[in-house]
C-alpha positions in Angstrom: 281.0 188.0 185.2 283.5 190.3 186.9 282.6 190.7 190.4 283.8 194.0 191.1 283.2 197.5 189.7 286.2 199.7 189.7 284.5 203.1 190.1 284.8 205.6 192.6 281.1 206.2 192.4 280.4 202.9 193.6 283.2 201.6 195.7 284.4 203.2 199.2 287.9 201.7 198.7 287.2 199.7 201.9 289.9 198.1 203.7 289.6 194.7 205.6 288.2 195.9 208.9 285.4 197.9 207.1 284.5 194.7 205.3 285.0 192.0 207.7 284.2 193.3 211.1 282.1 191.0 213.2 282.3 188.3 210.5 285.5 186.2 211.5 287.9 185.6 214.1 291.0 186.7 212.5 289.8 189.5 210.5 291.9 191.9 212.5 294.9 190.4 210.7 293.6 192.0 207.4 292.3 195.8 208.8 294.7 197.6 207.0 294.7 196.1 203.6 292.7 197.5 200.7 290.3 195.1 199.2 290.2 194.9 195.4 288.1 192.2 194.4 285.1 190.0 196.0 284.3 186.6 194.1 283.4 183.3 194.8 284.5 182.2 191.1 288.0 181.1 190.9 287.9 181.7 187.0 287.2 185.4 188.0 290.0 186.0 190.2 292.2 189.0 188.9 295.8 188.3 188.0 297.9 190.0 190.8 298.4 193.4 190.0 299.5 194.9 193.2 296.2 197.2 193.6 295.1 195.4 196.6 293.9 191.8 197.9 290.9 189.8 197.0 288.5 188.2 199.0 287.6 184.8 197.7 284.9 182.8 199.1 285.1 179.1 199.3 282.0 177.7 198.5 280.9 174.2 198.7 278.3 173.8 195.9 276.4 170.7 194.3 279.3 170.2 191.6 282.2 172.3 192.9 284.0 172.8 195.9 286.0 176.2 196.1 288.5 174.9 198.4 289.7 172.7 195.6 290.8 175.8 193.9 292.8 177.6 196.6 296.1 176.7 195.4 295.2 178.4 191.7 293.7 181.4 193.5 297.2 181.9 195.4 299.0 181.4 192.0 296.9 184.2 190.3 296.9 186.6 193.5 299.2 185.8 196.4 297.5 188.6 198.4 294.3 186.4 198.4 292.3 186.2 201.7 290.1 183.1 201.9 286.9 183.0 203.6 285.7 179.4 204.5 283.1 177.6 206.7 284.4 175.2 209.2 286.4 172.7 207.0 288.3 169.8 207.8 291.3 170.4 206.0 293.8 172.7 206.6 293.6 176.3 205.0 296.4 178.6 204.3 297.4 181.5 207.0 295.7 184.2 205.0 292.3 182.6 205.6 289.4 183.2 207.7 286.6 180.9 209.0 282.9 182.1 209.3 280.0 180.5 210.8 277.9 180.8 207.7 279.9 181.6 204.4 277.0 182.5 202.2 275.5 184.9 205.0 279.0 186.5 205.5 279.4 186.7 201.4 275.9 188.6 201.3 276.9 191.1 204.2 280.3 191.7 202.7 278.9 192.4 199.2 276.5 194.7 200.5 279.3 196.6 202.3 281.7 196.3 199.1 279.2 198.0 196.7 278.3 200.7 198.9 274.6 199.6 200.2 273.0 199.9 196.7 269.9 198.6 197.8 269.4 201.4 200.3 269.5 203.8 197.1 266.6 202.2 195.2 262.8 201.3 195.9 262.9 197.7 195.7 260.2 195.2 195.2 260.9 191.7 195.7 258.5 189.0 194.1 258.4 185.6 195.7 255.7 182.4 195.0 255.7 179.5 193.1 254.0 180.9 189.9 253.7 184.4 188.5 257.0 185.9 189.8 258.2 186.7 186.3 254.9 188.4 184.9 254.6 190.4 188.1 258.0 191.7 188.1 257.7 192.6 184.4 254.5 194.6 185.4 256.0 196.3 188.0 258.8 197.7 186.1 256.3 198.7 183.2 254.1 200.7 185.9 256.9 202.2 187.6 258.9 203.0 184.4 256.1 205.7 183.9 257.3 207.4 187.1 261.2 207.0 186.8 263.8 204.5 185.6 263.2 201.1 186.7 265.3 197.9 186.5 264.6 194.2 187.3 266.3 191.0 188.2 264.9 187.6 187.4 264.3 184.6 185.3 264.5 186.0 181.9 266.9 188.8 182.1 268.6 191.4 184.4 267.8 195.0 183.3 270.3 197.3 184.9 268.5 200.4 183.3 270.9 200.7 180.3 272.1 197.3 179.9 270.3 193.9 179.4 272.4 190.9 180.6 272.3 187.3 180.5 270.7 185.2 183.4 272.8 182.5 185.2 270.1 182.2 188.0 266.5 183.3 188.8 268.0 184.8 191.9 271.9 185.2 191.6 274.6 185.0 194.4 274.8 187.7 196.7 278.0 189.1 195.0 276.1 189.6 191.5 272.9 190.8 193.0 274.9 193.8 194.6 276.9 194.1 191.8 273.9 194.5 189.8 272.0 196.9 192.2 275.3 198.8 192.2 275.1 199.4 188.4 271.5 199.9 188.2 272.2 202.9 190.8 275.0 204.0 188.8 272.9 204.1 185.5 270.2 206.3 187.3 267.7 203.8 188.3 265.4 204.6 191.1 263.2 201.5 191.3 264.1 197.8 190.8 261.7 194.6 190.8 263.5 191.3 191.5 262.5 187.8 191.9 263.4 185.9 195.1 263.4 182.2 194.9 263.1 179.9 198.0 266.4 178.5 197.0 267.9 182.1 197.2 266.4 182.6 200.7 267.5 179.3 202.0 271.1 179.7 200.6 271.4 183.5 201.9 271.7 184.9 198.4 269.3 187.7 199.0 270.3 188.2 202.5 270.6 191.8 203.9 268.6 193.2 200.9 266.4 196.2 202.0 263.3 195.5 200.2 260.7 198.2 200.3 257.8 196.0 199.2 257.4 192.2 199.3 254.9 190.4 197.0 253.9 186.7 197.7 252.1 185.4 194.6 251.1 181.8 195.4 252.5 178.5 196.9 252.1 174.9 195.2 254.3 172.0 195.1 257.7 172.7 193.4 261.4 172.3 194.2 260.3 169.5 196.8 263.6 167.7 195.8 265.3 170.7 197.4 262.9 171.4 200.4 261.6 168.2 201.1 257.8 168.8 201.8 255.4 171.8 201.1 255.5 172.9 204.5 259.4 173.6 204.5 258.8 175.3 201.3 256.6 177.6 202.6 258.6 178.3 205.7 261.5 179.2 203.1 259.1 181.7 201.5 257.9 183.3 204.8 261.8 184.3 205.5 261.3 187.1 203.3 258.4 188.7 205.2 259.2 188.0 208.7 262.7 189.3 208.9 264.9 186.4 208.7 266.4 187.9 205.3 267.9 190.6 207.4 265.3 193.0 206.9 261.5 193.2 207.4 260.1 194.8 204.1 258.2 197.9 204.6 255.2 196.6 202.9 254.1 193.1 202.2 251.6 192.4 199.5 249.8 188.8 199.8 247.7 186.8 197.7 244.6 186.0 199.8 243.0 183.5 197.1 245.9 181.2 198.0 245.6 179.1 201.2 249.4 179.7 202.1 248.8 183.2 201.0 245.8 183.7 203.6 248.0 181.9 206.2 250.9 184.0 205.8 248.6 187.3 205.7 247.0 186.2 209.1 250.5 185.4 210.7 251.9 188.8 209.4 248.9 190.4 211.2 249.4 188.4 214.5 253.1 189.9 214.5 251.5 193.3 214.5 252.6 194.1 210.7 250.0 195.6 208.4 250.0 193.6 205.3 247.7 194.4 202.1 246.1 191.4 200.7 244.7 191.0 196.8 242.8 188.6 194.9 239.3 187.8 194.1 238.3 187.4 197.6 235.7 189.7 199.1 237.8 190.9 201.9 240.7 191.7 199.8 242.2 195.2 200.1 243.0 195.0 196.2 239.8 193.2 195.2 239.3 192.0 191.7 235.7 192.2 190.5 233.3 192.9 187.8 235.3 190.9 185.1 233.7 192.0 181.8 236.3 190.3 179.5 238.7 187.6 180.3 239.8 185.6 177.0 242.6 185.0 174.7 242.1 188.7 173.5 242.6 190.3 176.7 240.8 191.3 179.9 238.4 193.9 181.1 237.8 194.2 184.7 238.0 196.3 188.1 240.4 196.3 191.0 238.8 197.9 194.2 241.0 199.6 196.6 240.3 201.0 200.1 240.0 204.3 198.6 238.6 203.8 194.8 237.7 201.6 192.0 239.8 201.4 189.0 239.0 199.7 185.6 241.7 197.9 184.0 242.2 196.8 180.1 244.8 194.3 179.5 246.4 192.3 176.7 246.7 189.5 179.4 244.1 187.0 180.2 243.5 184.4 182.5 242.5 184.2 186.2 246.2 184.2 187.1 247.1 187.1 185.4 244.4 189.3 187.0 246.0 188.4 190.1 249.4 189.2 188.8 248.1 192.8 187.8 246.6 193.2 191.1 249.8 192.5 192.8 251.8 194.7 190.9 249.3 197.6 191.3 249.1 197.1 194.8 252.9 197.2 195.3 253.6 200.2 192.9 250.8 202.1 195.0 252.8 201.4 198.0 255.8 203.6 196.5 254.0 206.1 194.2 250.1 206.7 194.3 249.8 207.3 190.6 247.1 204.9 189.7 246.2 206.5 186.0 249.9 206.1 185.2 249.8 202.6 186.3 246.5 201.7 184.6 247.8 203.1 181.3 251.0 201.0 181.6 249.0 197.8 182.1 247.0 198.6 178.9 249.9 199.1 177.0 251.9 196.0 178.6 252.3 193.4 175.6 253.4 190.6 177.9 256.7 188.5 179.0 258.9 186.4 176.5 257.8 182.8 177.1 254.6 183.6 179.2 251.5 182.8 177.0 253.4 184.0 173.8 250.8 183.8 171.0 251.5 182.6 167.5 248.7 182.6 164.7 249.3 179.4 162.6 248.5 179.6 158.8 245.8 176.8 159.3 243.7 179.0 161.7 244.9 177.5 164.9 246.5 179.6 167.8 249.7 178.1 169.5 250.9 179.6 172.8 254.2 179.1 174.4 254.2 179.1 178.1 256.7 178.5 180.9 254.1 176.6 182.8 256.1 173.7 184.5 254.4 172.9 187.7 251.1 171.1 188.5 249.2 174.4 189.7 250.8 176.5 186.5 249.7 174.0 184.1 246.1 173.6 185.7 245.8 177.5 185.8 247.0 178.0 182.3 244.8 174.9 180.7 241.6 176.2 182.6 242.2 179.8 181.1 242.6 178.4 177.4 239.7 176.0 177.9 237.5 178.7 179.0 237.9 180.6 175.7 238.6 178.0 173.0 236.4 177.4 170.2 237.8 174.3 169.0 239.9 171.5 170.6 242.8 172.3 173.2 246.0 170.2 172.0 249.0 170.2 174.6 252.6 169.6 174.4 254.2 169.1 177.7 257.4 167.6 179.4 258.9 167.3 183.1 262.4 167.9 183.5 265.2 165.4 184.8 267.0 165.5 187.8 264.5 167.5 189.4 261.2 166.9 191.6 259.9 163.6 190.4 256.8 163.9 192.6 255.1 166.3 190.4 255.4 164.3 187.0 252.2 162.2 187.4 250.0 165.1 188.8 251.1 167.0 185.6 250.2 164.5 183.3 246.9 163.9 184.9 246.1 167.6 184.7 247.1 167.8 181.2 245.6 164.4 180.2 242.3 165.2 181.9 242.4 169.0 180.8 243.1 169.0 177.0 241.5 167.1 174.2 244.6 165.7 173.2 248.2 165.7 174.8 251.7 165.0 173.7 254.1 164.0 176.3 257.8 165.0 175.5 261.1 165.7 176.5 261.7 169.0 178.6 265.4 169.5 180.1 266.3 165.9 180.8 269.7 166.5 181.9 271.3 163.3 183.2 268.5 161.4 183.7 267.1 158.9 181.0 264.1 160.0 179.4 262.5 156.5 179.7 262.8 157.2 183.4 261.0 160.4 183.2 258.3 159.0 181.0 257.7 155.9 183.5 257.0 158.5 186.2 254.9 160.6 183.9 252.8 157.4 182.8 251.5 156.8 186.5 249.4 160.0 185.9 247.5 158.8 182.5 243.9 158.4 183.0 242.8 158.4 179.4 245.3 156.5 177.1 243.4 157.4 174.2 244.1 161.2 174.6 247.8 161.1 175.0 250.9 159.9 173.2 254.6 160.1 174.2 257.2 161.7 171.8 260.5 161.8 173.0 261.8 164.3 170.5 260.6 167.5 171.4 260.5 169.2 167.9 258.7 166.0 166.5 256.1 166.5 169.4 255.5 170.0 168.3 255.0 169.0 164.3 252.8 166.5 165.6 250.6 168.9 167.6 250.6 171.1 164.6 249.8 168.4 162.1 246.7 167.5 164.4 245.3 171.0 164.5 242.8 172.9 162.5 240.8 176.1 162.5 239.9 177.4 165.7 242.0 174.8 167.9 244.5 176.1 170.5 248.0 174.3 170.9 249.8 174.9 174.2 253.3 174.2 174.3 254.3 174.4 177.7 257.2 173.9 180.1 260.1 176.0 178.7 258.8 179.1 177.7 261.3 181.8 177.2 264.1 179.3 177.3 266.3 179.2 174.0 268.2 175.8 174.8 267.6 172.2 176.0 269.7 170.3 178.4 270.7 166.9 177.6 273.6 165.2 179.8 276.5 167.5 179.7 275.4 169.4 176.5 273.1 172.3 175.6 271.4 172.4 172.5 269.9 175.5 170.7 266.1 174.8 171.3 263.3 177.6 171.0 259.7 176.5 171.5 258.6 179.8 169.6 261.1 179.5 166.9 260.2 175.9 166.1 256.7 176.7 166.0 257.1 179.6 163.3 259.6 177.3 161.4 257.5 174.3 160.9 254.2 176.3 160.2 256.1 178.2 157.4 256.2 181.6 159.2 259.8 182.1 158.9 
């Protein structure tokens, strides 16, 4: 992905002192140089053209260290300027050391792309589960008013072009580039997912968020954060101003224990957060649920001003919360409730989030991204409450990721389904036997679960076991169209496999 937009509508033609002021010890040496490109990817460096210097951020990542590519950078473009954190190795004369390179990269990207975030109504969504659906709902509602884009797990939509997704929340240069393209394409609003990794690694630092949403918090990414409290502290940064700016509005799920804690901490800081949920004291209260099954939901949201009845193709306790969160957020930007209610009624769902396939034998299959204990529990609970026959679940746990959630996920599926098939997810570099060994610790009824390593065979087995009225849940990968095994990426789409083996395509 090219990390600069060569358009006078976007760029200020900034020189070094405009970009670097206040960020490094030697920025004055470059104050008169035109900066043509900013990047942290050595493969994206333009061959020298005499148009101006580039800023290359030498990031030390999990698998690569940008410092190792500095010689290649100067061969491509001898006018390069290297930004680096304090590093023991010697750096070339054209280099600047900064205290926090990711923070500096975010500040510079914001300047380089002419503060695009300030030209958009930005909704930032964080939490363990529900981020993607909430973001899609926000886009659907706001599109009834003006052009709306989104960044997140499934795709990047910059109001005119859909782009592939490298990360849930991309590096700062890519984030600000995408926002700049959205502005250029006439976007007025944009919803984006903000992960805990992004907050910790300063990928979203400096974003001027208009509305921040907290969906919920449950164990996930503990291999990165260490424990649940530190995971929560990472999420809180978005709301308390540690991201560079405090959001103008904070929308918080008070059905969630951590959400209620966040809500009260904001109030203690003299903020005025807005709450949502089924709780009686919620500002956007979900109540009078007339319908909530696999065919959709009918329910009411009571706000401080008025009550509104919603009809949705979505169902499940958590999806009603997602709708309430999105509705509250959009109402902070435009008070157009009737338009938003219509958008929810028309909304067909998110790819890989409870995607429904009616099978020829009369069973119904759902493909869902649920890959945490909390998400699996919520999904299984929603399906069990409406099923007529049995619930057959196919699920797995990713390799080289948080091992502490493997046994709890297995226990939840083993207890909550009538029959479970444990299989591979994205094993990456971890032997599947190791993953299964961790998962087996969660088995409570060995008669209701089998372990099948090949994911396609697991799906075939679930379909063969099913009959009319049964529900099959295939969980964990959702929208993903691949499977990672060692260093290889194989084509694999749960939705396509279900249709193929059922004779639907």
